[in-house]
N, C-alpha and C positions, 0 to 999 in steps of 0.2 A: 545686658539687662538695662532697660530704661530706669531712670531714677525714680519715676513714679511707681514702677513695679516693686522696687525695694520698699518704698513707703507702704504699699499695700500689703506686702508680706509681713511687715512689722505689725501692722494693724491686726492682721489675722491671728498673730500670736496671743493677742489679748481677747479673742472672741468677738472682735468687731470685723464684719466683712470688709474686705478691701475695696469693694465696689457695691453699688446697688445690684440686686440680683435680677438681672434682665431675663434670665431663663425662667423666672417665676416658679421656683420649685414648690411643690405642695408641702405644706406644713404637716409634720408627723405628730404634732402636739395637739392635745384635746383637753376639754374640760373633764373632770373626773367621771362624768356620766357618758363620756365618749362623743359628745356633741362638738360641732365646729363653732357654732355661734349661739348667742342669746340676745334677747331684746331689752333695750334700756330706754325708758321714757324720762326725759328731763323736764324741768320746770313744774314739778309737782309741789306747789307752794304751800297748800293748805289741806286740811282734811277733806274739804269738799272737792278739791282737785283729785286727790287720791281716790275718793269714792267714784268719781267719773272714770278713772283709769280702770279700776276693778270691774265696774259694771260693763264697760265696753269690751274689756278682755273676755269676760264671760259671754257676752252677747255674740262676739265674733269667733269664739273658741280659739283665740290666739294667745299663747302664753307671754306674759310680761314677767321678766325675771328680776329687774332692778329698776328702782326709781331714784332719780337725782332730785333732791328736795330742798325747799327753803333757800333757793338761790338768793332771795332777798335778805337772808340771814335768819338762822334759827332763833336768834335773840328776839325776833319780832313775833314769835309764836308764844302764846301763854302756856303755863304749865298744863292746863286742861287740854289745850290743843295738841301739845306734844304727846300727852298720854293717849289721846284719842287717835292720833296719827299712828303711833306705835301699835296700838291694839288692832287697828284695821289692817295694817301691813302684816302683822303676825298672823291674823286669821286668814289672810289671803296668801300667805307664804311668799311674801315679796321681800327682797333685799332693799334696805333703805340706806342711801348715801346722803347724809345731811350736810348742809353747808353752814359751818359755824359762823357766827356773826361778825365780830370786829375784824375788819380787813383794812387795806391801805386807804380806801376811799371813805372810811367811816370817821376818821378823826381829822385833825387840822392839816395833815399832810396832803397837799394837792399836786405834787409833782406828777403822780400817776395820771392825773386828768389832763395834762398838757400833751401836745403832739409828740414832743421828744421824750417827755417823762414816761409816756406809756410804754416806750421800748424797754424800760427797766423792769416791767412786770409787776404783778400784784404781790409784793413782799410785805411781811409783817414789820411794822416800824417800832423798834424798841422793845424792852423787856416788859413794860406794862402791858403792851398790846399782846405779847406772847402769853402772858398770864390770863388776859381776858379771853383770848380765843380758846385756850385750854379749858378755862372755866366754862365757856359756852359748850364745849364738847362734853365736859363732865355733867353739865345740866341735862344734855340729851341722853347721856349714858344712864343717868338715874331713871329715865323714862324708857329704857330698854333698847335704844338705838345703838347699833353696833357698826355703823359705817360712816365715814366722813370724807369730804372733799378737801383736798390740800393743794395749795398753789405755791407754797414756799418750801424749798428743799431743807432749809434750816429747821423749820417747824416739823417737817417730816422726820428728820433725824431725831429731834427731841421727843416727838410722839412715839416713835419706835422704841426709844429708850424707856419711856414711861410705860409702854405696853410690856416690854421685856421685864420691867421691874414689878409689874403687877398693879401699878396705880390705875392704868387703863386696862379693861378686861382683855385677856389674851386673844379672844375670838374677834376682836375689833379689826376692821379692815380699813385701809387708807387708800383712797383713789386719787391719783394725780390729775389735776384739771388741765384742760386745754390752755388755760390762762398761764400755766407755768411755761409754756412755749417751747417744749422739747420736740425735736424733729429728726434725731439721728440715733443709731444704735449705741453710741458711746453714752449719750445722755440717758437713754433708756436703762443701760447697765448701772449707771450711777443711782438712778431712782430705785431700781430693784435692790441694789446693795444697801440703800438707805432704809429699806423696809416697805417700799410701796407694794401693795397687793394687786393693783390694777392700774393701767397707765393709759391716759388719753393724750396722744401726740397732737400736734397741730393738724388741722383738718384737710390740708391740701396736698397730702403726700400721694405719690404715684404707687402703682402696684409693686414695681421693683423696690421702692423704698420701704413699703410695708413688709415685703419679703425679707429685706435685710434686718429690719427691726426684729422680726420673728426669729431669725437665726441667732440673734444676740441675747434674747431674754426668754424666760419661761412664763412670766406673769401674763394674764390676759391683756390684750390690746383693745382699747375702746375706740372704735372706728366711726367717725361721722359719715353716715350714709345719706343724711339730709342735713344741711347746715344753713343757718340764717344769712340773710343778705349782708348783714354787717360784717360777716366773716367770708364773704365771697358768693354765698347764695347758690350752692351747687346741690344737685340731686344725682346720687349714684345707685339708684335702685337696680338698674340692669347689671351693674357690676357686682351686685351682692354676692353671687356665688363665687366669683373670682377673689373678692376680698376675703371671704371666709376660707377659701381654699388655701391662700398663701399666708394668712394672718392668724389662723386658728391656733388657740382658742381666742375668740374675740366677741365683744359686745357691739351690736349695731346701735348707734346713737341716732335718734330721730329728733332733730331740733331745728325745725323751719321757723320762719318769721322774718320780720324786718330787722330787728335788733334784739339782743339777749339782755345784757345788763347795762349797756352804756346809754346815756341820754334818756330818752323815753322808751327804753327797752321793755320787754315783756315782764321780766322778773323784778318788778318793783311792788312795794306794799300797796300802792294805790291802783294797781291793775285789778279790774273787777273780778270777783270770784266766778261769776257766771261766764265771763270770757275764758278764763283759765280752764274751767271745767270743759267747756265746749272744745277748746283747742286741744286739750288732753285727749279727748275722744278721737279727734282727727289723727293725732299721732299714733294711737293704737290702731286705727284703721289703716294707716300707712304700714304698720308692722305686718298686718295681714297681707297687704299687697306685696311687700317685700318677700314674704314667705312664698307666695304664689310664683313670683318671678324667679326666685332662687330655685324652686323645685322645677320650674320650666327649663332653666338653663343648665342645671346640674343636680339631678335628683339624688346624687350621692352625698350632698352636703346636708348635715343633720343639725336640726334645731333642738335645743334642750326642751324637754317636757316641763310642765309647771313645777315649781318649787323643788329643784334638785337639792340634795342634802347639804351641799357645800355653801349655800347662800348665807349671807350675814343677815338673817331674819331677826327682827327685834325680839328681845327676850322679855317675856311678860311674867 
């Protein structure tokens, strides 16, 4: 036996595939409603952006299940805006994943903004910042929001403890961001064990890599099917049915553009509301196109209907 084969056998003992799954097995796992995939729209920064998503979803009869919101930071929305946002999402039956405010780039720490420092990822600096970000989460919780984006494994551990203790409502969900930088089944298992409810790996994984992730974890995998140029700028619309087949249950993430959060990225407080609303409508239109192509290439792949019961819809 080759030495590498022994290594792979040992990996398998712990639920981590010894190799990427080049045979592309179909996932037997599903969402509770039996569907393979759902639609996620990112960059829903304000109530006006959410309104555009809801209107376009109704116009095109394409379900949107989850919105990733306030990437500029929930801190920057007023109490009135948070309440309005939650009410709209509740009425539309949408899961809201909010982005709490204080992060590595918010305070005096500038390491993350340097070429080498960026490799360390968006981690929370110090205990003061931990308290601030949890405070921002609780501010959103008070307005009914029950989903949050997390980039820091230590914060995820602490949030899971607070959820288990009842300080954070038990129905709250934590989504791991692409900015956490995880890309293999061992990392996915760590995140699931720490309490992650849904997981966004890096965007440039191959189908065999996605298949190996699915073998290792049960939580939904959030798959970038369209990603901004700052992250590589790819479009995988025609791969949609295969991505859903091997990675189910998964969310299709639709996030085009020049840049997301860096430099003059889209998700900044000074980006015009009109632009964000128009761009959100385009993303919903892409979701409709993805559904058409998925049905054309594999009609057995099922998209969830609107508002399945397991979504983290805001509590009003």
